[in-house]
Steps between C-alpha positions, in 0.01 A plus 500: 500500500496303828882508505481876539272479802646245742647153538235227547699176465341181632785248508662400830790742452268776386276455803803524729609816321152654529477403868835668575475788249494775763806359675690460171419860401603622846838325476561643154402848623742470794774467239380801301294309247144516373276373219548129572385296201467128431667343196542166332312181575339635817356794307381268221349244738726221374725468806530168679616386844868529404469837322665811632316830524632775273452851634590836349521826692593863445782615731532865605875452542770256397502184711827320553522134411504387864193712584312364198591141590392555863168649387443210261579253782261674742216490247577137420480415871159665532363327190668167581625457145785631284469859379676670210495873573589743221541877520339664196814696399687167474274379218685462171374753241417220255249338738390796711187592300378139487564443871324821601203415276463159668561619858196485728479743794504325836 
């Protein structure tokens, strides 16, 4: 149930993400995206100092590869750690339901 409400991670990476959540959402919105969600080890609270942060978002339009890479880089710079940014439509149908079920709203 808490996954539905909001992200409350407590690890170092999670705290950085929570601290910069508004800025991350603003950047995604500037590129036509919304519904930023946390995935993977950061969402589960098992991330470590070397872990990347996996983020999922819903785009309102198709983003080109270069735009997506630039957005990922900008978010990574803010969070001071690697970020893996995935647009929801890019999820493979075989994993989409599982990923969406585990995604935690930022």
